[in-house]
ZAMARGU-4260 file (C-alpha; in steps of 0.2 Angstrom, whole numbers, plus 5000, padded with zeros to 4 digits):
<rodrens>
0) 4776/5072/4702 | 4779/5069/4721 | 4790/5056/4716 | 4800/5066/4704 | 4801/5080/4717
5) 4808/5068/4730 | 4822/5061/4717 | 4827/5079/4714 | 4827/5082/4732 | 4838/5066/4736
10) 4849/5071/4720 | 4852/5089/4728 | 4857/5081/4744 | 4870/5070/4735 | 4877/5084/4726
15) 4878/5096/4741 | 4887/5081/4751 | 4898/5078/4737 | 4903/5096/4736 | 4906/5096/4754
20) 4915/5081/4755 | 4927/5089/4740 | 4929/5105/4750 | 4934/5096/4766 | 4947/5086/4756
25) 4954/5102/4749 | 4956/5107/4767 | 4965/5092/4773 | 4984/5094/4773 | 4992/5081/4761
30) 5006/5069/4766 | 5022/5074/4764 | 5018/5093/4766 | 5008/5097/4752 | 4993/5105/4761
35) 4985/5122/4759 | 4984/5127/4778 | 4991/5120/4794 | 4982/5105/4801 | 4996/5097/4811
40) 4989/5090/4826 | 4995/5100/4842 | 5000/5086/4854 | 5009/5076/4840 | 5019/5093/4835
45) 5024/5095/4855 | 5029/5077/4854 | 5041/5081/4840 | 5048/5096/4847 | 5052/5086/4862
50) 5061/5073/4852 | 5070/5088/4845 | 5076/5094/4863 | 5083/5078/4865 | 5095/5079/4850
55) 5112/5088/4857 | 5120/5090/4841 | 5112/5093/4822 | 5127/5099/4813 | 5117/5095/4796
60) 5103/5106/4801 | 5091/5091/4798 | 5080/5096/4811 | 5080/5116/4808 | 5062/5116/4800
65) 5056/5110/4817 | 5049/5127/4824 | 5035/5131/4835 | 5036/5149/4830 | 5036/5158/4813
70) 5022/5158/4800 | 5007/5145/4801 | 5015/5135/4788 | 5031/5133/4797 | 5022/5127/4812
75) 5013/5113/4803 | 5024/5097/4807 | 5017/5088/4793 | 5028/5101/4782 | 5043/5098/4793
80) 5058/5089/4786 | 5057/5070/4788 | 5038/5070/4794 | 5026/5060/4784 | 5006/5063/4789
85) 4991/5054/4783 | 4982/5063/4769 | 4965/5058/4777 | 4967/5062/4796 | 4983/5073/4798
90) 4991/5061/4809 | 5010/5058/4808 | 5013/5043/4800 | 5031/5042/4796 | 5047/5049/4803
95) 5063/5047/4791 | 5077/5054/4799 | 5091/5040/4792 | 5107/5049/4790 | 5122/5044/4781
100) 5138/5040/4791 | 5149/5057/4793 | 5148/5072/4802 | 5131/5079/4797 | 5121/5067/4808
105) 5109/5068/4824 | 5117/5065/4841 | 5109/5065/4858 | 5094/5053/4863 | 5078/5045/4857
110) 5064/5054/4867 | 5051/5044/4875 | 5039/5058/4869 | 5037/5048/4852 | 5025/5038/4862
115) 5012/5051/4860 | 5013/5047/4840 | 5000/5034/4842 | 4998/5033/4823 | 5016/5031/4819
120) 5019/5016/4807 | 5037/5020/4800 | 5052/5025/4811 | 5070/5028/4803 | 5083/5033/4815
125) 5097/5024/4806 | 5115/5030/4806 | 5114/5043/4819 | 5122/5044/4836 | 5106/5043/4846
130) 5112/5030/4858 | 5109/5042/4872 | 5117/5043/4890 | 5113/5023/4892 | 5119/5017/4876
135) 5104/5005/4876 | 5090/5002/4864 | 5075/5011/4872 | 5062/4998/4878 | 5048/5010/4876
140) 5050/5008/4857 | 5041/4992/4860 | 5025/5002/4864 | 5023/5010/4847 | 5010/4997/4842
145) 5006/5003/4825 | 5024/5003/4819 | 5026/4991/4803 | 5044/4999/4800 | 5058/5001/4812
150) 5076/5005/4806 | 5089/5008/4820 | 5104/5001/4810 | 5121/5010/4812 | 5116/5018/4830
155) 5131/5014/4842 | 5120/5005/4854 | 5128/4991/4866 | 5120/4978/4878 | 5105/4967/4876
160) 5092/4968/4862 | 5076/4973/4872 | 5062/4959/4871 | 5049/4972/4872 | 5052/4974/4854
165) 5042/4957/4853 | 5027/4968/4856 | 5026/4977/4839 | 5016/4964/4832 | 5012/4973/4815
170) 5030/4975/4812 | 5036/4970/4794 | 5054/4977/4793 | 5066/4977/4808 | 5084/4984/4807
175) 5095/4982/4821 | 5112/4979/4811 | 5129/4986/4811 | 5128/4995/4829 | 5148/4995/4830
180) 5156/4999/4845 | 5155/4986/4859 | 5139/4981/4849 | 5122/4974/4854 | 5119/4956/4860
185) 5104/4944/4861 | 5104/4928/4873 | 5085/4923/4868 | 5077/4927/4851 | 5062/4919/4855
190) 5052/4937/4856 | 5053/4937/4838 | 5040/4923/4837 | 5027/4936/4844 | 5030/4945/4827
195) 5021/4934/4814 | 5021/4948/4801 | 5038/4951/4799 | 5046/4950/4782 | 5063/4958/4782
200) 5074/4956/4798 | 5092/4963/4798 | 5101/4959/4814 | 5120/4959/4807 | 5134/4960/4819
205) 5121/4957/4834 | 5131/4946/4845 | 5120/4929/4845 | 5134/4917/4850 | 5124/4910/4865
210) 5109/4908/4855 | 5109/4890/4848 | 5092/4888/4843 | 5090/4901/4830 | 5086/4892/4815
215) 5071/4885/4824 | 5065/4903/4829 | 5067/4909/4811 | 5057/4894/4805 | 5042/4901/4816
220) 5042/4916/4805 | 5034/4910/4789 | 5032/4929/4782 | 5050/4931/4781 | 5058/4936/4764
225) 5075/4943/4769 | 5085/4937/4784 | 5103/4945/4788 | 5113/4938/4801 | 5131/4941/4795
230) 5144/4943/4809 | 5133/4938/4823 | 5146/4925/4832 | 5133/4911/4826 | 5141/4894/4832
235) 5133/4883/4819 | 5121/4880/4805 | 5119/4862/4805 | 5104/4861/4816 | 5090/4849/4811
240) 5074/4855/4806 | 5059/4842/4803 | 5047/4854/4795 | 5053/4870/4783 | 5041/4884/4784
245) 5052/4897/4778 | 5043/4896/4760 | 5043/4914/4757 | 5062/4917/4760 | 5071/4925/4745
250) 5088/4933/4754 | 5099/4924/4768 | 5115/4931/4773 | 5124/4921/4786 | 5142/4927/4781
255) 5155/4931/4793 | 5151/4917/4806 | 5163/4903/4810 | 5152/4887/4808 | 5166/4875/4807
260) 5157/4860/4801 | 5154/4852/4784 | 5144/4862/4772 | 5132/4848/4767 | 5125/4847/4785
265) 5119/4866/4785 | 5099/4867/4787 | 5095/4879/4772 | 5099/4870/4757 | 5082/4864/4754
270) 5075/4882/4754 | 5071/4882/4736 | 5064/4899/4735 | 5080/4908/4739 | 5086/4921/4726
275) 5100/4928/4736 | 5112/4917/4748 | 5127/4925/4755 | 5139/4912/4765 | 5155/4921/4763
280) 5168/4918/4778 | 5158/4904/4787 | 5173/4892/4788 | 5162/4877/4782 | 5171/4864/4773
285) 5170/4850/4762 | 5161/4847/4747 | 5147/4858/4740 | 5129/4849/4743 | 5120/4841/4729
290) 5105/4851/4734 | 5113/4866/4727 | 5108/4860/4710 | 5090/4861/4714 | 5090/4879/4720
295) 5083/4886/4704 | 5078/4902/4709 | 5096/4908/4714 | 5102/4923/4707 | 5116/4927/4718
300) 5127/4914/4726 | 5142/4919/4737 | 5153/4905/4745 | 5169/4915/4746 | 5183/4914/4759
305) 5176/4897/4765 | 5189/4886/4773 | 5194/4878/4790 | 5205/4891/4798 | 5211/4880/4810
310) 5215/4865/4799 | 5221/4876/4784 | 5233/4863/4779 | 5220/4848/4781 | 5216/4844/4763
315) 5202/4833/4767 | 5193/4848/4775 | 5198/4862/4764 | 5201/4858/4747 | 5186/4854/4737
320) 5181/4851/4718 | 5167/4858/4709 | 5157/4841/4707 | 5140/4848/4710 | 5131/4851/4694
325) 5123/4868/4694 | 5119/4868/4675 | 5100/4871/4679 | 5102/4886/4689 | 5097/4897/4674
330) 5093/4912/4683 | 5111/4913/4693 | 5119/4929/4688 | 5132/4931/4701 | 5144/4916/4707
335) 5157/4920/4719 | 5169/4906/4723 | 5183/4916/4728 | 5195/4908/4740 | 5185/4893/4743
340) 5201/4882/4739 | 5193/4874/4724 | 5204/4862/4715 | 5202/4854/4699 | 5202/4857/4680
345) 5196/4875/4676 | 5188/4868/4660 | 5178/4855/4669 | 5171/4868/4682 | 5166/4878/4667
350) 5155/4863/4660 | 5146/4862/4678 | 5140/4880/4676 | 5122/4885/4669 | 5121/4881/4651
355) 5104/4889/4649 | 5101/4900/4634 | 5101/4914/4636 | 5115/4912/4648 | 5112/4925/4664
360) 5128/4923/4672 | 5136/4940/4674 | 5148/4939/4688 | 5160/4923/4690 | 5174/4926/4703
365) 5185/4910/4705 | 5201/4918/4711 | 5213/4913/4724 | 5209/4894/4722 | 5220/4880/4715
370) 5213/4878/4698 | 5224/4870/4685 | 5222/4866/4666 | 5218/4877/4652 | 5204/4890/4650
375) 5192/4883/4637 | 5190/4891/4620 | 5171/4889/4621 | 5169/4900/4637 | 5164/4913/4624
380) 5147/4906/4626 | 5144/4915/4642 | 5139/4930/4633 | 5132/4940/4647 | 5147/4939/4658
385) 5151/4957/4665 | 5165/4951/4677 | 5177/4936/4676 | 5190/4934/4689 | 5202/4918/4689
390) 5217/4927/4697 | 5228/4919/4709 | 5226/4900/4702 | 5237/4888/4694 | 5230/4890/4676
395) 5241/4886/4662 | 5242/4888/4643 | 5236/4902/4631 | 5223/4915/4634 | 5209/4911/4622
400) 5205/4922/4609 | 5186/4919/4612 | 5188/4931/4628 | 5187/4945/4615 | 5170/4940/4610
405) 5163/4944/4627 | 5156/4960/4622 | 5148/4965/4639 | 5164/4960/4649 | 5169/4976/4659
410) 5182/4967/4671 | 5195/4954/4667 | 5208/4947/4679 | 5218/4933/4676 | 5233/4938/4686
415) 5246/4927/4696 | 5244/4911/4685 | 5255/4901/4674 | 5249/4908/4657 | 5260/4910/4643
420) 5258/4914/4624 | 5256/4931/4616 | 5242/4943/4618 | 5237/4953/4603 | 5224/4965/4597
425) 5213/4950/4593 | 5210/4946/4611 | 5201/4963/4612 | 5191/4963/4595 | 5174/4963/4603
430) 5177/4968/4621 | 5170/4985/4618 | 5165/4986/4637 | 5180/4982/4645 | 5186/4993/4658
435) 5196/4983/4670 | 5210/4971/4664 | 5224/4963/4675 | 5235/4950/4666 | 5250/4953/4679
440) 5263/4939/4684 | 5261/4927/4670 | 5273/4923/4656 | 5264/4933/4644 | 5271/4944/4630
445) 5260/4958/4624 | 5262/4962/4606 | 5250/4976/4601 | 5252/4987/4587 | 5258/5005/4591
450) 5244/5013/4581 | 5230/5000/4587 | 5216/5010/4596 | 5205/4998/4608 | 5187/4997/4606
455) 5184/5000/4625 | 5188/5013/4636 | 5200/5005/4649 | 5202/5012/4665 | 5212/4999/4674
460) 5227/4992/4667 | 5240/4979/4675 | 5253/4970/4664 | 5266/4970/4678 | 5279/4957/4674
465) 5271/4953/4657 | 5284/4956/4643 | 5280/4972/4634 | 5298/4979/4629 | 5310/4984/4624
470) 5301/4998/4617 | 5288/5008/4626 | 5270/5002/4623 | 5265/5016/4610 | 5247/5010/4610
475) 5244/5016/4627 | 5243/5033/4622 | 5226/5030/4614 | 5219/5027/4631 | 5215/5042/4639
480) 5203/5036/4650 | 5216/5025/4660 | 5217/5030/4679 | 5228/5015/4685 | 5242/5008/4675
485) 5254/4996/4681 | 5268/4990/4669 | 5281/4986/4681 | 5294/4973/4677 | 5289/4972/4659
490) 5306/4973/4650 | 5304/4990/4644 | 5322/4998/4641 | 5318/5015/4632 | 5315/5033/4635
495) 5300/5038/4641 | 5290/5046/4627 | 5286/5063/4622 | 5268/5061/4623 | 5270/5054/4640
500) 5261/5068/4650 | 5247/5071/4638 | 5244/5053/4634 | 5243/5049/4653 | 5236/5065/4659
505) 5221/5056/4667 | 5232/5043/4676 | 5230/5044/4695 | 5242/5028/4699 | 5256/5025/4689
510) 5269/5011/4691 | 5284/5008/4679 | 5296/5002/4691 | 5309/4988/4689 | 5312/4991/4670
515) 5327/4999/4661 | 5319/5016/4658 | 5333/5028/4652 | 5335/5046/4648 | 5326/5061/4658
520) 5310/5064/4666 | 5298/5075/4655 | 5299/5093/4659 | 5280/5095/4658 | 5274/5083/4671
525) 5268/5097/4681 | 5251/5096/4672 | 5247/5077/4675 | 5234/5070/4688 | 5246/5058/4696
530) 5242/5054/4714 | 5255/5040/4716 | 5271/5037/4704 | 5281/5023/4706 | 5297/5024/4694
535) 5310/5015/4706 | 5323/5003/4699 | 5327/5011/4681 | 5341/5020/4674 | 5334/5037/4674
540) 5345/5052/4674 | 5346/5071/4675 | 5337/5083/4686 | 5320/5079/4695 | 5308/5092/4687
545) 5292/5100/4694 | 5280/5086/4697 | 5262/5084/4697 | 5253/5097/4710 | 5242/5083/4717
550) 5255/5069/4720 | 5255/5061/4736 | 5266/5045/4734 | 5283/5047/4724 | 5295/5034/4723
555) 5310/5037/4711 | 5322/5027/4721 | 5337/5016/4712 | 5340/5027/4699 | 5353/5040/4693
560) 5345/5056/4696 | 5357/5070/4702 | 5344/5082/4711 | 5331/5095/4709 | 5328/5109/4696
565) 5329/5126/4702 | 5311/5129/4703 | 5307/5110/4707 | 5292/5109/4719 | 5293/5089/4718
570) 5274/5088/4722 | 5262/5097/4733 | 5258/5100/4751 | 5248/5083/4750 | 5264/5073/4748
575) 5264/5059/4759 | 5279/5048/4754 | 5295/5054/4746 | 5308/5040/4741 | 5323/5046/4732
580) 5336/5032/4740 | 5350/5025/4730 | 5353/5040/4717 | 5367/5052/4714 | 5358/5067/4723
585) 5371/5079/4728 | 5372/5095/4740 | 5360/5099/4755 | 5343/5093/4758 | 5332/5107/4751
590) 5323/5118/4761 | 5308/5116/4750 | 5305/5099/4758 | 5299/5109/4773 | 5282/5113/4764
595) 5277/5095/4763 | 5268/5096/4780 | 5258/5079/4778 | 5275/5069/4774 | 5275/5052/4781
600) 5289/5045/4773 | 5306/5053/4769 | 5319/5042/4762 | 5335/5050/4755 | 5347/5036/4760
605) 5361/5031/4748 | 5366/5047/4741 | 5379/5059/4741 | 5370/5073/4752 | 5381/5083/4765
610) 5379/5097/4777 | 5365/5098/4791 | 5348/5094/4788 | 5336/5110/4788 | 5328/5114/4804
615) 5312/5117/4796 | 5309/5098/4792 | 5302/5098/4810 | 5285/5105/4804 | 5280/5088/4796
620) 5272/5082/4811 | 5265/5066/4803 | 5283/5060/4799 | 5284/5042/4804 | 5299/5035/4793
625) 5316/5045/4791 | 5330/5037/4782 | 5345/5047/4779 | 5358/5034/4780 | 5374/5033/4770
630) 5376/5051/4765 | 5388/5063/4772 | 5378/5073/4782 | 5386/5082/4797 | 5382/5092/4812
635) 5374/5087/4828 | 5360/5075/4830 | 5347/5084/4821 | 5336/5095/4831 | 5321/5094/4820
640) 5318/5076/4825 | 5312/5083/4842 | 5295/5087/4835 | 5293/5072/4826 | 5284/5063/4841
645) 5275/5051/4829 | 5291/5045/4821 | 5293/5025/4821 | 5308/5023/4810 | 5323/5033/4811
650) 5340/5029/4802 | 5354/5041/4802 | 5368/5027/4800 | 5384/5030/4790 | 5385/5048/4790
655) 5396/5061/4798 | 5386/5068/4811 | 5394/5071/4829 | 5392/5077/4847 | 5380/5070/4861
660) 5364/5061/4860 | 5351/5073/4866 | 5341/5070/4882 | 5325/5073/4872 | 5327/5057/4862
665) 5318/5049/4877 | 5302/5059/4871 | 5301/5050/4854 | 5290/5036/4861 | 5283/5029/4845
670) 5301/5024/4840 | 5301/5007/4834 | 5318/5007/4825 | 5332/5018/4828 | 5349/5016/4818
675) 5364/5028/4823 | 5378/5018/4818 | 5395/5023/4810 | 5395/5041/4815 | 5404/5051/4828
680) 5393/5051/4842 | 5400/5053/4860 | 5396/5053/4877 | 5384/5042/4887 | 5368/5035/4881
685) 5354/5045/4888 | 5346/5036/4903 | 5329/5041/4898 | 5331/5030/4881 | 5323/5017/4890
690) 5307/5028/4890 | 5305/5021/4871 | 5294/5006/4877 | 5290/5002/4859 | 5309/5000/4853
695) 5311/4983/4846 | 5328/4988/4836 | 5342/4999/4842 | 5359/5001/4833 | 5371/5012/4839
700) 5388/5003/4835 | 5404/5010/4828 | 5403/5028/4837 | 5413/5035/4852 | 5399/5033/4864
705) 5405/5029/4883 | 5400/5028/4900 | 5389/5013/4907 | 5373/5004/4899 | 5358/5012/4903
710) 5348/5007/4919 | 5329/5004/4920 | 5331/4992/4905 | 5314/4983/4910 | 5304/4999/4902
715) 5309/4993/4885 | 5293/4983/4885 | 5293/4978/4867 | 5309/4968/4871 | 5302/4958/4884
720) 5287/4946/4883 | 5275/4960/4888 | 5260/4962/4878 | 5262/4979/4868 | 5245/4984/4861
725) 5249/5003/4860 | 5263/5001/4847 | 5257/5002/4829 | 5260/4990/4816 | 5273/4994/4803
730) 5259/4991/4789 | 5248/5003/4798 | 5261/5017/4796 | 5259/5022/4779 | 5248/5011/4768
735) 5240/5021/4756 | 5220/5020/4756 | 5220/5018/4737 | 5232/5005/4735 | 5242/4991/4743
740) 5259/4997/4741 | 5268/5002/4757 | 5284/5007/4763 | 5292/4990/4764 | 5296/4991/4746
745) 5306/5006/4749 | 5322/4999/4756 | 5332/4985/4760 | 5337/4982/4779 | 5353/4974/4783
750) 5360/4972/4799 | 5374/4965/4810 | 5369/4947/4812 | 5379/4932/4819 | 5396/4943/4816
755) 5391/4947/4798 | 5383/4960/4790 | 5368/4953/4781 | 5352/4959/4772 | 5339/4955/4782
760) 5326/4958/4768 | 5313/4972/4768 | 5310/4983/4782 | 5292/4978/4784 | 5300/4959/4789
765) 5307/4968/4804 | 5290/4974/4810 | 5281/4958/4805 | 5293/4946/4813 | 5294/4958/4829
770) 5313/4955/4827 | 5321/4964/4841 | 5339/4968/4843 | 5352/4979/4852 | 5369/4982/4844
775) 5381/4994/4855 | 5397/4986/4848 | 5412/4995/4843 | 5411/5010/4856 | 5420/5015/4872
780) 5407/5009/4885 | 5413/5005/4902 | 5406/4998/4918 | 5397/4981/4921 | 5383/4973/4911
785) 5368/4977/4922 | 5359/4960/4928 | 5343/4969/4924 | 5347/4966/4906 | 5341/4948/4908
790) 5323/4954/4908 | 5323/4957/4890 | 5317/4939/4887 | 5311/4944/4869 | 5327/4950/4863
795) 5335/4941/4847 | 5350/4949/4845 | 5362/4957/4858 | 5379/4964/4852 | 5390/4973/4866
800) 5406/4967/4857 | 5422/4978/4856 | 5420/4989/4871 | 5429/4990/4888 | 5415/4982/4898
805) 5421/4974/4914 | 5414/4962/4928 | 5405/4946/4925 | 5392/4939/4912 | 5375/4941/4920
810) 5372/4924/4930 | 5353/4924/4925 | 5357/4927/4906 | 5348/4910/4902 | 5332/4919/4905
815) 5334/4927/4889 | 5326/4912/4881 | 5323/4921/4864 | 5341/4926/4860 | 5347/4918/4843
820) 5364/4929/4843 | 5375/4934/4858 | 5391/4943/4855 | 5402/4950/4870 | 5418/4946/4862
825) 5432/4959/4864 | 5429/4966/4882 | 5437/4966/4898 | 5423/4952/4906 | 5430/4940/4919
830) 5423/4926/4929 | 5416/4910/4925 | 5402/4908/4910 | 5386/4906/4918 | 5379/4888/4918
835) 5362/4896/4912 | 5368/4899/4896 | 5364/4881/4891 | 5346/4886/4893 | 5348/4897/4877
840) 5339/4884/4867 | 5337/4896/4852 | 5354/4903/4852 | 5363/4900/4834 | 5378/4911/4836
845) 5388/4914/4852 | 5404/4924/4853 | 5414/4927/4870 | 5432/4928/4863 | 5445/4940/4869
850) 5440/4942/4887 | 5448/4937/4905 | 5435/4923/4907 | 5440/4910/4919 | 5434/4891/4924
855) 5424/4877/4917 | 5414/4879/4902 | 5396/4875/4904 | 5391/4858/4895 | 5377/4856/4884
860) 5372/4849/4867 | 5368/4867/4861 | 5385/4874/4866 | 5394/4859/4858 | 5386/4863/4841
865) 5389/4880/4841 | 5408/4876/4844 | 5408/4865/4830 | 5402/4880/4819 | 5411/4893/4827
870) 5428/4885/4835 | 5435/4902/4839 | 5421/4908/4851 | 5430/4905/4867 | 5448/4910/4860
875) 5458/4923/4871 | 5452/4918/4887 | 5467/4910/4895 | 5458/4904/4910 | 5445/4894/4903
880) 5445/4875/4903 | 5436/4859/4901 | 5427/4852/4885 | 5428/4856/4871 | 5444/4864/4874
885) 5460/4854/4875 | 5464/4863/4892 | 5460/4851/4906 | 5452/4859/4921 | 5461/4846/4934
890) 5478/4853/4928 | 5487/4868/4934 | 5481/4884/4926 | 5491/4886/4911 | 5488/4894/4894
895) 5478/4884/4882 | 5485/4880/4865 | 5474/4890/4855 | 5475/4905/4865 | 5493/4910/4862
900) 5497/4926/4868 | 5479/4930/4872 | 5472/4944/4862 | 5477/4949/4845 | 5482/4966/4840
905) 5463/4971/4840 | 5462/4964/4856 | 5468/4972/4873 | 5480/4957/4878 | 5496/4961/4867
910) 5497/4978/4872 | 5500/4973/4890 | 5511/4961/4885 | 5523/4974/4877 | 5520/4986/4891
915) 5526/4973/4904 | 5542/4968/4891 | 5545/4987/4890 | 5545/4990/4909 | 5556/4974/4912
920) 5569/4980/4899 | 5569/4998/4907 | 5571/4990/4926 | 5585/4979/4920 | 5595/4992/4911
925) 5594/5003/4926 | 5601/4989/4937 | 5615/4985/4926 | 5619/5004/4924 | 5617/5006/4943
930) 5630/4993/4946 | 5643/5001/4936 | 5640/5018/4944 | 5641/5013/4962 | 5654/4998/4961
935) 5671/5003/4956 | 5678/4986/4956 | 5665/4982/4942 | 5667/4998/4932 | 5685/4994/4930
940) 5683/4975/4926 | 5669/4981/4913 | 5681/4993/4904 | 5695/4982/4904 | 5684/4968/4895
945) 5679/4981/4882 | 5697/4986/4879 | 5703/4969/4877 | 5688/4965/4865 | 5691/4981/4855
950) 5710/4976/4854 | 5707/4959/4847 | 5695/4966/4834
</rodrens>
């Protein structure tokens, strides 16, 4: 009985204890904010509020719930956003404050108050701007001894990584990657060896250029599962490791480092546990290692962009074949060998790919290589393929029908090869997943029935330079999902179909340029979703209708368009490029263009426009490219340009503009190219034009500009060999974010070069080659050529011909060593040709004819070669002598045989000759008349002689 009572008492005590425990657990706050009553530990809440005090900007309101006042539940720090507490103790265990790159992140500093969070295990502050006033990674973070997870990625720290982080002995995850700005660095990674438990290490973009033993340090971290060291400036990966401890490593990313050694010498090929290996852009060369075939765990292998940059044309270093057998890599899902300069037969390469069943290979990227041969018909066995990229190779033959059997294929790129034959519906018979297809720039013919409906929902279609015409491909109307369409240079000679606007209602990018489209543009295009439209180089006629409201890039150049409709909006306020050059536009430039306040490119050249440009065009502050050449525009220098302080390219040539060049032209400091030729401008060149330090091309020829050449030419920094880091690249000016078409496709650039007007190619070529030129020919310039002009040692073309320049040729002209073309002809220059002209070793055209130059011609092989090609280069200078002329300098100065009377009617010698002849005739006549007037005997004798002669007659 006593035993039973005792047992009952024990059971009762246990029940009471159990109930008490359950009640206590219910009172305990749950992690993540699921608690019945506030249980935040006060000193930890104070620490968090002190951290918030160090945050100076919180535009996203991330810490808005962190408050000391308010209701009890609002004061509970375990309920605050980003805070996680222990279910059992209530201590703060996690701070998850990682942000996304953008305006809604935190800014300020990381407060040392976090040291009060003794139980903190997880700290994520990534992608914020918490670098603080020092910009350094705080050393005190190394005192958070319980941390297992630390993510500081994307914070713009700079300077050294504190070795105190090695005190975090329990750390399993460390991310210091992508700190941007000046970036962080480390000269010694030995502190990592004090963290033996670390499994995930991300040091991408941390500068490790001086750490030579980095493989040895990593080999001392046996728990490592993921190691990311991309873009760390690592010098090599060919160190020798006697014993490999990284048996758990599954992911290695060393891309973006320049190793510059044979690929086979790298230390990591024996890590058979690797599943993900990223070695893109490491400048490794030579053959692939045989050990690659034994890495059977690999799922992703990225060896793209691997070639020896400094010895690009060294075939021994760069050209490689896929002789390594990787048939046993049955787990391989992604193989990226883009731009590895592979050569060999594409069919042989396919034979070396995994042949397992089922085949897991999903992505195969072999683009931008030197593969030849034909695509094998049996490639249909790779049934798991999702992405197949064979673009930019030398593959020949037909496209096999078996590609259509790849039912999982979403991305197919066979562009820029030498494929031929015909593409039919059979090629897409089972391609029900296909979304992206690029067959451009091949000799393919697309023959698809007009009523055929593809089994897939195509989104990206590029058949540029494939033969699709002459009729417009009607089958495209059934692909309502297309957002990108390029059928340029496709031999289409047809009208745009009636279903054009409805069938392509979802297309955002459309390029049908370089065809023979005729007829008018559809009137209902205003309902389309187009952002970019390229219809240049066709035969479209009529008016330009109201176009899609969201359009940003519009190129209708090289057509037969007449103008705008009465209510034509030609796009929206977001329009950035408007290219209508080489049409038949008439009348004035519409003031409706002024609403395009984001316009970056305006090209209306080669039309029949007249009148003055509207003043309101000056509101387009983003304008960088203005081309109005070859019209009949008139008035003074357009004043709207004064507001375009960002303009890089200005072409007003071949119009009827007149008046003086304004003084404010010197404020357009971003100008790279200015062309004002063939107008009626007069007056002097504004002296502050030399403020245009980025100017590389100035053409004012064929005007009535007078006065002297501007001084302070040394301010034209771009025309000197001074580094011009502040001048924008042409390609930066207006490249679209969504495609690669830029304004160098818009126009052809002609220039007077070596005495002839030549097409220099695209405008972009002017920028890319930094071609520098000054052409002031055919004006009324006077005075001397300033000696300071010789500082323009990067100048390629200088043309001052057909002016009234006097004085001598600058003696130090030989310092302009970049000159390729120099034309000083048809002026009034005197003195000798400077001997330094022989130093112009790049000179390929020299014209000094019809001046008053004297003395011996400088000797030199370069000048002799030029004379052989241009034998008239010295003509019209009666005082020149010596080789190669026949005039001997030892004889008395007489006119050389080739000089004749000096200048032609286009020069200035013949007018003086006739002036002297006339004066002599007048003076002689008056002398004879004076003798008869004042000498009576002579007068009588003269009259008798005349009477006698008359009588005989």
